[in-house]
C-alpha positions in Angstrom: -74.9 -172.8 -90.0 -78.1 -173.2 -88.1 -79.3 -170.2 -86.0 -78.9 -172.4 -82.9 -75.3 -173.1 -83.3 -74.7 -169.4 -83.9 -76.3 -168.1 -80.8 -74.2 -170.7 -78.8 -71.2 -169.3 -80.5 -71.8 -165.9 -79.3 -72.9 -166.8 -76.0 -69.3 -168.3 -75.8 -67.7 -164.9 -77.0 -70.0 -163.2 -74.4 -68.9 -165.3 -71.7 -64.9 -165.1 -72.9 -65.2 -161.5 -72.8 -67.0 -161.6 -69.1 -63.9 -163.6 -68.1 -61.5 -160.9 -69.7 -63.3 -158.0 -68.1 -63.2 -160.1 -64.5 -59.7 -160.9 -64.5 -58.3 -157.6 -64.7 -60.6 -156.1 -62.2 -58.0 -156.6 -59.4 -54.6 -156.3 -61.0 -55.6 -152.6 -61.9 -58.1 -151.6 -59.1 -56.0 -149.0 -57.8 -57.4 -146.9 -60.9 -60.8 -146.8 -59.5 -60.4 -147.5 -55.5 -56.7 -145.9 -55.0 -57.5 -144.1 -52.0 -59.4 -147.4 -50.4 -56.3 -149.4 -51.5 -53.8 -147.1 -49.9 -55.7 -147.3 -46.5 -56.5 -151.1 -46.8 -53.0 -152.3 -47.7 -51.5 -149.6 -45.2 -49.2 -148.9 -48.2 -47.7 -145.8 -49.7 -48.2 -144.3 -53.3 -44.8 -145.7 -54.3 -45.8 -149.2 -53.2 -48.8 -149.2 -55.1 -46.8 -148.5 -58.0 -44.5 -151.2 -57.2 -47.5 -153.7 -57.1 -48.2 -152.9 -60.8 -44.5 -153.0 -61.6 -44.2 -156.5 -60.5 -47.2 -157.6 -62.2 -46.2 -155.9 -65.6 -42.8 -157.6 -65.2 -44.3 -161.1 -64.7 -46.9 -160.5 -67.3 -44.0 -159.7 -70.3 -41.7 -162.6 -69.0 -44.6 -164.8 -69.4 -46.0 -164.0 -72.9 -43.8 -166.2 -75.1 -43.9 -169.4 -72.6 -47.3 -169.1 -71.9 -48.4 -168.6 -75.7 -46.4 -172.1 -76.2 -48.3 -173.4 -73.2 -51.6 -172.3 -74.7 -50.9 -174.3 -78.0 -49.6 -177.2 -76.3 -52.7 -177.9 -74.1 -56.7 -177.0 -73.9 -57.5 -173.5 -74.1 -61.0 -174.3 -72.6 -59.0 -175.8 -69.3 -56.5 -172.9 -69.5 -59.0 -170.2 -69.0 -61.2 -172.0 -66.5 -58.0 -172.5 -64.4 -56.9 -169.2 -65.0 -60.3 -167.6 -64.0 -60.7 -169.8 -61.0 -57.3 -169.1 -59.7 -57.7 -165.3 -60.1 -61.2 -165.5 -58.3 -59.1 -167.1 -55.5 -56.6 -164.2 -55.2 -59.6 -161.7 -55.2 -61.2 -163.7 -52.2 -57.9 -164.3 -50.3 -56.9 -160.5 -50.5 -60.3 -159.5 -49.2 -59.6 -161.7 -46.2 -55.9 -160.9 -45.8 -55.1 -157.3 -47.0 -51.7 -156.1 -46.3 -49.0 -154.9 -48.7 -47.2 -158.2 -48.4 -49.8 -160.4 -49.3 -50.5 -157.9 -52.0 -47.0 -158.2 -53.6 -47.4 -162.0 -53.7 -51.1 -161.8 -55.1 -49.9 -159.3 -57.6 -47.0 -161.6 -59.0 -49.5 -164.5 -58.8 -51.8 -162.1 -61.3 -49.2 -162.0 -63.6 -49.6 -165.6 -64.2 -53.2 -166.3 -63.6 -54.0 -163.1 -66.3 -51.3 -163.3 -68.6 -48.9 -166.2 -69.1 -51.0 -169.2 -70.9 -54.4 -167.4 -70.2 -53.7 -164.7 -72.8 -52.7 -166.6 -76.0 -55.4 -169.4 -74.7 -58.5 -166.7 -74.8 -57.4 -164.9 -78.0 -57.0 -168.5 -79.6 -60.4 -169.6 -78.3 -62.4 -166.9 -80.0 -60.5 -167.3 -83.3 -61.3 -171.3 -82.8 -64.9 -170.5 -82.7 -65.3 -169.5 -86.6 -63.8 -169.8 -90.1 -61.9 -166.8 -91.8 -65.4 -165.5 -93.1 -66.3 -164.8 -89.2 -63.3 -163.2 -87.5 -64.0 -159.8 -87.8 -67.5 -160.4 -86.0 -66.3 -162.5 -83.4 -63.3 -160.2 -82.1 -65.5 -157.0 -82.7 -68.4 -158.7 -80.5 -66.0 -159.6 -78.0 -64.3 -156.1 -77.7 -67.9 -155.0 -77.6 -69.2 -157.4 -75.0 -66.1 -156.3 -72.7 -67.0 -153.0 -72.8 -70.3 -153.6 -71.7 -69.0 -156.0 -68.9 -66.5 -153.4 -67.7 -69.5 -150.7 -67.7 -71.9 -153.0 -65.5 -69.0 -154.1 -63.2 -68.0 -150.7 -62.6 -71.2 -149.3 -61.6 -72.0 -152.6 -59.5 -68.6 -152.3 -57.7 -69.2 -148.7 -57.0 -72.7 -149.4 -55.3 -71.2 -152.3 -53.2 -68.3 -150.1 -52.2 -70.4 -147.0 -51.3 -72.8 -149.1 -49.5 -70.5 -149.3 -46.5 -69.3 -146.5 -44.2 -65.6 -147.9 -44.1 -63.4 -147.7 -47.2 -62.0 -150.9 -46.2 -64.9 -152.7 -45.6 -66.4 -151.4 -48.9 -63.0 -152.6 -50.7 -63.2 -155.9 -48.8 -66.7 -156.5 -50.2 -65.8 -155.4 -53.8 -62.9 -157.7 -53.9 -65.5 -160.3 -52.9 -67.8 -159.3 -55.7 -64.7 -159.6 -58.2 -64.1 -162.9 -56.9 -67.4 -164.1 -57.3 -67.5 -162.5 -61.0 -64.6 -164.9 -62.0 -65.9 -167.9 -60.3 -69.4 -167.7 -62.1 -67.6 -166.8 -65.4 -65.4 -170.0 -65.1 -68.6 -172.1 -64.6 -70.6 -170.5 -67.3 -67.5 -171.3 -69.6 -67.4 -175.0 -68.7 -71.1 -175.5 -70.2 -71.2 -172.8 -73.0 -67.7 -173.5 -74.8 -67.6 -176.6 -76.9 -64.0 -177.2 -77.8 -64.5 -180.2 -79.7 -66.8 -178.5 -82.1 -64.2 -175.3 -82.8 -63.3 -174.7 -86.2 -60.0 -175.8 -87.6 -60.5 -174.6 -91.4 -59.0 -177.9 -92.8 -55.5 -177.0 -91.1 -53.7 -180.3 -90.2 -53.1 -180.0 -86.6 -49.6 -180.8 -85.7 -48.3 -181.0 -81.9 -46.4 -177.9 -81.1 -42.6 -178.7 -79.7 -40.3 -176.2 -77.8 -38.2 -175.3 -81.3 -41.7 -174.0 -82.7 -41.1 -170.8 -80.8 -37.9 -170.1 -83.2 -40.3 -171.0 -86.1 -42.9 -168.3 -84.8 -40.2 -165.8 -84.1 -39.4 -166.3 -88.0 -42.6 -166.0 -89.5 -43.4 -162.5 -91.4 -47.0 -163.2 -90.0 -46.2 -162.8 -86.4 -44.3 -159.4 -86.9 -47.4 -158.2 -89.4 -49.7 -159.0 -86.3 -47.4 -157.4 -83.6 -47.1 -154.1 -85.6 -50.8 -154.2 -86.3 -51.4 -154.6 -82.8 -48.8 -151.8 -82.0 -50.2 -149.0 -83.9 -53.7 -149.7 -83.1 -53.6 -150.1 -79.4 -51.3 -147.2 -79.2 -54.1 -144.7 -81.0 -56.7 -146.3 -78.7 -54.6 -145.7 -75.6 -53.4 -142.3 -76.6 -56.9 -141.1 -77.4 -57.6 -141.1 -73.7 -55.9 -137.8 -73.4 -58.7 -136.4 -75.4 -60.6 -135.9 -72.2 -58.2 -133.4 -70.5 -57.5 -131.7 -73.9 -61.3 -130.8 -74.0 -61.1 -129.1 -70.6 -57.6 -127.8 -70.6 -57.7 -126.1 -74.4 -61.3 -126.4 -75.4 -62.8 -125.0 -72.3 -65.3 -127.8 -72.0 -66.6 -128.2 -68.3 -65.3 -131.1 -66.1 -68.8 -132.5 -66.0 -69.3 -132.2 -69.8 -66.1 -133.7 -70.5 -66.5 -136.6 -68.2 -69.9 -137.3 -70.2 -68.3 -137.3 -73.3 -65.3 -139.8 -71.8 -68.1 -142.2 -70.7 -69.4 -142.3 -74.7 -65.7 -142.5 -75.9 -64.7 -145.1 -73.3 -67.8 -147.3 -72.9 -70.7 -146.5 -75.1 -68.5 -146.2 -78.4 -66.5 -149.3 -77.8 -69.9 -151.4 -77.1 -71.3 -150.0 -80.5 -68.5 -149.6 -83.1 -66.2 -152.5 -82.5 -68.3 -154.8 -84.1 -69.0 -152.4 -87.1 -65.5 -153.1 -88.1 -66.1 -156.7 -87.8 -69.0 -156.9 -90.3 -67.3 -154.5 -92.8 -64.2 -156.9 -92.6 -66.4 -159.9 -92.8 -68.4 -158.7 -95.7 -65.8 -157.6 -97.8 -63.5 -160.5 -96.7 -60.4 -158.0 -96.6 -59.4 -157.3 -93.1 -56.2 -155.5 -94.2 -58.1 -153.3 -96.4 -60.5 -152.3 -93.9 -58.0 -151.5 -91.1 -56.4 -149.3 -93.9 -59.3 -147.7 -94.6 -60.2 -147.1 -91.4 -56.7 -146.0 -90.4 -56.6 -143.2 -93.0 -59.8 -141.8 -91.8 -58.8 -142.0 -88.3 -55.7 -140.1 -89.1 -57.9 -137.5 -90.9 -60.4 -137.1 -88.0 -57.5 -136.6 -85.5 -55.9 -134.3 -87.6 -59.5 -132.0 -87.6 -58.2 -131.4 -83.8 -55.8 -128.8 -85.4 -58.7 -126.9 -86.8 -60.3 -126.8 -83.3 -60.1 -123.6 -80.8 -61.8 -122.4 -77.7 -64.2 -120.7 -80.3 -65.4 -123.7 -81.9 -68.9 -124.8 -81.7 -69.3 -127.2 -78.7 -71.5 -129.5 -81.5 -68.7 -129.4 -84.0 -66.0 -130.4 -81.3 -68.6 -133.3 -80.1 -68.7 -134.5 -83.7 -65.2 -134.7 -84.2 -64.8 -136.3 -80.8 -67.4 -139.1 -81.7 -66.3 -139.7 -85.2 -62.8 -140.2 -83.7 -63.7 -142.6 -81.4 -66.0 -144.5 -83.6 -63.1 -145.1 -86.0 -60.9 -146.1 -83.4 -63.2 -148.6 -81.9 -63.7 -150.0 -85.6 -60.0 -150.9 -85.8 -59.4 -151.8 -82.2 -62.4 -154.6 -82.6 -60.9 -156.2 -85.5 -56.9 -155.8 -85.0 -56.5 -159.7 -83.8 -58.5 -160.7 -87.3 -55.5 -160.0 -89.1 -53.9 -163.0 -88.1 -56.4 -165.1 -90.1 -56.1 -163.1 -93.3 -52.3 -163.7 -93.5 -52.7 -167.5 -92.3 -50.9 -167.8 -88.9 -51.3 -171.5 -88.2 -54.0 -172.1 -85.7 -51.7 -174.7 -83.9 -49.2 -172.1 -83.4 -51.3 -169.1 -82.6 -50.9 -168.9 -78.8 -47.0 -168.9 -79.2 -47.7 -166.0 -82.0 -50.1 -164.2 -79.6 -47.3 -164.1 -77.1 -44.7 -162.9 -79.1 -46.9 -160.3 -80.9 -48.5 -159.2 -77.5 -44.8 -158.1 -76.2 -44.7 -155.7 -79.2 -48.3 -154.7 -79.3 -48.8 -153.7 -75.9 -45.2 -152.2 -75.8 -46.6 -148.5 -75.7 -47.8 -148.6 -72.5 -44.6 -148.8 -71.3 -43.1 -145.3 -72.9 -46.0 -143.7 -74.5 -47.7 -141.9 -71.6 -44.5 -140.7 -70.2 -43.7 -139.0 -73.5 -47.1 -137.1 -73.5 -46.6 -136.2 -69.9 -43.3 -134.5 -70.9 -44.5 -132.9 -73.7 -47.6 -131.4 -71.7 -45.2 -130.2 -69.0 -42.8 -128.7 -71.4 -45.0 -127.2 -73.7 -48.4 -126.5 -71.9 -51.5 -126.7 -74.2 -49.0 -126.9 -77.3 -48.2 -130.2 -76.1 -51.4 -131.6 -77.5 -50.4 -130.8 -80.8 -47.2 -133.2 -80.7 -49.5 -136.0 -79.3 -51.9 -135.6 -82.2 -49.0 -135.7 -84.7 -47.5 -138.7 -82.8 -51.0 -140.5 -83.2 -51.3 -139.8 -86.9 -47.8 -141.1 -87.3 -49.2 -144.1 -85.6 -52.1 -144.2 -88.1 -49.5 -144.3 -91.0 -47.8 -147.2 -89.3 -51.2 -148.8 -89.5 -51.3 -148.0 -93.2 -47.9 -149.5 -94.0 -48.3 -152.7 -92.1 -51.8 -153.3 -94.0 -50.0 -152.7 -97.2 -47.3 -155.5 -96.0 -50.2 -157.8 -95.1 -51.8 -157.6 -98.7 -48.6 -157.9 -100.2 -47.8 -161.0 -98.2 -51.5 -162.5 -98.7 -51.3 -162.0 -102.5 -47.7 -163.4 -102.5 -48.9 -166.6 -100.6 -52.3 -166.9 -102.2 
């Protein structure tokens, strides 16, 4: 492959990551601008919760039919349309800011940022390369998305703080979000060449509605689903390391925030591609995930040995090592689909099915963790760490099944 075509491929990955970052700024805007959103929408705390509930319900309903649509139509066109619609929704809310409009917009966001977009985006990355490149493609996608999240967060905060009024700051922040979406859609039109996507010699069949049942029966779909479930849950659960450092270890809030920035942004940017390089170099995605999952479990177990008297340097080392390992697997979790040979013309549908299981932890895990912390105090973290280690074990078991499936169907 020429250096020029390889560069074009990773430019496309970067733009896809820019789109992924831009699309989810509005649905989760309350995580950054909570108070401003309360004032701007003249809403209550409960009503802000309702917005995310509506969004989550529409997303969940749309995963499977949206995946089928992603297999039936052009992934590039689906992504561009979804991105343009999301950009327009940002701008509409900026100029018509009230709770009733927000309810409609969050429901529509469930369609524009999930439904066909989600399956199409994951499929578009896979189609950029053959089986020898999947780890790097997905790894760099996650890495670039982390970078874009960081840049957009700083720019948005700069725009918001420029205005004296919270509502004005939120308005122009939403306009910026909309502009990001529109720009990314235009860039994708020029940099993503769907005609030159890699098919790995697979015969392209036209998907039919009955193929949803076929996807549900495929073992590969469930291997992908539980790979996502276990890796994503560890990634999501590891966010509680920040309060653990302040509540149990006694690190200052400022120092813990710096560590959180490293763990959330820098580690993602640096280590997501590392897992990709290793899995592509060895040609063994499942074995790579298995090995990293074992090391992740060991690194999490190290927190049982840490106390308030542990040197800060040692604590930081454990945090950074665990973050690096978690992101190595997070970057390549989708790559397992190529190793177990999920048919590419059914991949969007498989992504939809697997995503329902894969992202299920968000619906229950943090509630359980919160209850443990409320009931047991600092000891609750020990239960959380045991839970995360158990998830690493699920990753190992799933990878063993994937390797057996690969050998059986070689």
